[in-house]
C-alpha positions as CSV (number, residue, x, y, z in Angstrom):
1,X,71.6,240.3,190.8
2,X,74.6,238.6,193.6
3,X,79.4,239.1,192.4
4,X,81.8,235.5,196.1
5,X,87.4,229.0,192.0
6,X,92.8,228.6,191.8
7,X,90.2,227.1,193.1
8,X,90.7,224.2,195.1
9,X,89.4,226.7,197.8
10,X,85.9,226.1,196.5
11,X,84.3,226.3,199.8
12,X,85.1,230.0,199.9
13,X,84.0,230.9,196.5
14,X,81.3,233.3,195.7
15,X,78.0,234.4,196.4
16,X,77.2,232.5,193.4
17,X,77.4,228.8,194.0
18,X,73.8,228.3,194.9
19,X,70.6,226.4,194.2
20,X,69.6,223.3,196.1
21,X,66.8,221.4,194.4
22,X,64.4,221.9,197.3
23,X,65.0,225.7,197.2
24,X,64.4,225.7,193.5
25,X,61.0,224.2,194.1
26,X,60.2,226.9,196.6
27,X,61.1,229.6,194.0
28,X,59.0,227.9,191.4
29,X,56.1,227.7,193.8
30,X,56.5,231.4,194.5
31,X,56.4,232.2,190.8
32,X,53.4,230.0,190.3
33,X,51.5,231.7,193.0
34,X,51.9,235.1,191.4
35,X,48.3,234.9,190.2
36,X,47.1,236.3,193.5
37,X,49.1,239.5,192.8
38,X,47.7,242.4,190.9
39,X,48.8,241.5,187.3
40,X,50.0,245.1,186.7
41,X,52.4,244.7,189.6
42,X,53.6,241.3,188.3
43,X,54.1,242.7,184.8
44,X,56.0,245.7,186.0
45,X,58.3,243.7,188.4
46,X,59.0,241.0,185.8
47,X,59.7,243.6,183.1
48,X,62.1,245.4,185.5
49,X,63.8,242.1,186.3
50,X,64.3,241.3,182.6
51,X,65.6,244.8,181.9
52,X,68.1,244.3,184.7
53,X,69.1,240.8,183.6
54,X,69.2,241.1,179.8
55,X,72.5,243.0,179.7
56,X,74.1,240.2,181.7
57,X,73.4,237.5,179.1
58,X,76.5,236.0,177.7
59,X,80.0,235.1,178.9
60,X,82.1,236.8,181.6
61,X,85.7,236.5,182.8
62,X,85.9,237.0,186.6
63,X,88.4,237.3,189.4
64,X,87.3,236.3,192.9
65,X,89.2,237.6,196.0
66,X,88.5,236.0,199.4
67,X,89.7,237.1,202.8
68,X,89.5,234.8,205.8
69,X,88.9,237.5,208.4
70,X,88.3,241.2,209.0
71,X,92.0,242.0,209.2
72,X,92.5,241.0,205.5
73,X,95.9,239.6,206.3
74,X,95.5,236.7,203.9
75,X,93.9,236.8,200.5
76,X,93.2,234.1,198.0
77,X,92.5,235.1,194.4
78,X,90.9,232.8,191.9
79,X,89.9,233.0,188.3
80,X,86.5,232.1,187.0
81,X,84.4,232.1,183.9
82,X,80.7,232.7,184.2
83,X,77.8,232.5,181.8
84,X,74.3,234.0,182.1
85,X,71.3,232.7,180.2
86,X,67.5,232.6,180.4
87,X,66.0,229.3,181.5
88,X,62.5,227.9,182.3
89,X,60.6,229.8,179.7
90,X,62.6,233.0,180.4
91,X,61.3,233.4,183.9
92,X,64.7,232.6,185.6
93,X,68.2,233.9,185.0
94,X,70.8,231.1,185.3
95,X,74.4,231.8,186.1
96,X,76.8,228.9,185.5
97,X,80.1,229.2,187.3
98,X,83.3,227.6,186.0
99,X,86.7,227.4,187.8
100,X,89.7,228.2,185.6
101,X,92.5,225.7,186.4
102,X,96.2,226.4,186.2
103,X,96.6,224.8,182.8
104,X,93.7,227.0,181.4
105,X,91.1,224.3,181.5
106,X,87.7,224.9,183.1
107,X,85.5,222.8,185.3
108,X,81.8,223.5,186.1
109,X,81.6,224.1,189.8
110,X,78.3,225.8,190.5
111,X,74.9,227.2,189.4
112,X,73.0,230.3,190.5
113,X,69.4,230.9,189.7
114,X,67.7,234.3,190.0
115,X,64.1,235.3,189.7
116,X,61.8,238.1,190.9
117,X,59.1,238.1,193.5
118,X,56.1,239.9,191.8
119,X,54.7,241.0,195.1
120,X,57.7,242.4,196.8
121,X,59.6,243.2,193.6
122,X,62.7,241.7,195.3
123,X,65.3,239.6,193.3
124,X,65.5,236.1,194.8
125,X,68.5,233.9,194.3
126,X,69.3,230.3,195.1
127,X,72.1,227.9,194.2
128,X,74.5,225.1,194.9
129,X,78.2,224.3,194.7
130,X,79.3,221.1,192.9
131,X,81.9,220.2,195.5
132,X,79.6,220.7,198.6
133,X,76.1,219.8,197.4
134,X,74.8,219.9,201.0
135,X,75.7,223.6,201.2
136,X,73.2,226.0,199.8
137,X,72.8,229.8,199.6
138,X,69.8,232.1,199.2
139,X,69.5,235.7,198.4
140,X,66.7,238.3,198.9
141,X,67.8,241.6,197.4
142,X,66.3,244.9,196.4
143,X,66.9,246.2,192.9
144,X,67.7,249.9,192.6
145,X,65.4,252.0,190.4
146,X,68.2,252.5,187.9
147,X,68.6,248.7,187.6
148,X,72.3,248.9,188.1
149,X,72.7,248.1,191.7
150,X,71.4,245.2,193.9
151,X,71.7,244.8,197.6
152,X,70.2,242.4,200.1
153,X,70.4,239.6,202.6
154,X,72.4,236.4,202.1
155,X,72.0,233.2,204.0
156,X,74.3,230.1,203.7
157,X,73.4,226.8,205.3
158,X,75.0,225.1,207.1
159,X,76.5,228.1,208.7
160,X,80.2,228.8,208.9
161,X,81.1,229.5,212.5
162,X,84.1,231.7,211.7
163,X,82.5,233.9,209.0
164,X,78.8,234.0,208.6
165,X,77.6,235.5,205.3
166,X,75.0,238.2,205.7
167,X,74.9,240.8,203.0
168,X,75.5,241.1,199.3
169,X,76.2,244.3,197.3
170,X,76.3,244.0,193.5
171,X,76.7,246.8,190.9
172,X,77.7,247.8,187.4
173,X,81.1,249.5,187.4
174,X,80.7,250.5,183.8
175,X,79.1,249.0,180.6
176,X,81.3,245.9,180.6
177,X,82.2,245.3,184.2
178,X,80.4,244.3,187.4
179,X,81.4,244.0,191.0
180,X,79.9,241.8,193.7
181,X,80.9,242.1,197.4
182,X,79.9,239.6,200.0
183,X,80.0,240.8,203.6
184,X,80.2,238.3,206.5
185,X,80.1,238.6,210.3
186,X,83.1,237.3,212.3
187,X,82.7,235.3,215.4
188,X,83.3,238.5,217.4
189,X,80.2,240.1,215.8
190,X,82.0,242.5,213.5
191,X,81.1,242.7,209.8
192,X,83.9,242.5,207.2
193,X,84.4,242.2,203.5
194,X,84.7,238.4,202.9
195,X,84.7,238.2,199.1
196,X,84.9,240.5,196.1
197,X,84.1,239.3,192.6
198,X,85.0,241.5,189.6
199,X,83.7,240.4,186.2
200,X,84.3,241.8,182.7
201,X,82.5,240.8,179.6
202,X,84.4,238.2,177.6
203,X,86.0,239.6,174.5
204,X,84.2,237.3,172.1
205,X,80.8,238.3,173.6
206,X,81.7,242.0,173.3
207,X,82.5,241.6,169.6
208,X,79.3,239.7,169.0
209,X,77.3,242.4,170.6
210,X,78.7,245.1,168.3
């Protein structure tokens, strides 16, 4: 798994500012109930999820572009730093989102948590934004067989009346770059590209991996 921090436009930023505490409990409950699933399916789905997630571990430098409506007349571009790491005994992938301020300093603005549903083999996401803790986002996405593409449904509560997020499309562009696109539906019912997040592996992480 989702790409959606000049960032005082925080309310617009990224598919990735998720994870409300209650939603986390639901994810944990789902993981804990996996005993009812054929253990071979559970093993296969978890292994596929780990194979998908492991290349993401480390630090990333990102650029987030946000459009207010389907005409794309106004665009806001913000810089972010993101970090992926395994948490909760390696069953969840945590994505920490930091806004890059004008002076170069960073501030922690959000957390995303990803896991896999052993029964459906879907990647589940949930998270929260530090500036709007009452706003949460959930993801239910299907992972492509090549483990390089993720697409699925997004839900944000409370809903934004002018642009309702509905669909996320995430993919590897090459070995060191990813792209996440969040599509929303405008008040007139038309879908449009709301956010695009391009991330590249941080230079120091690339050196460490060599």
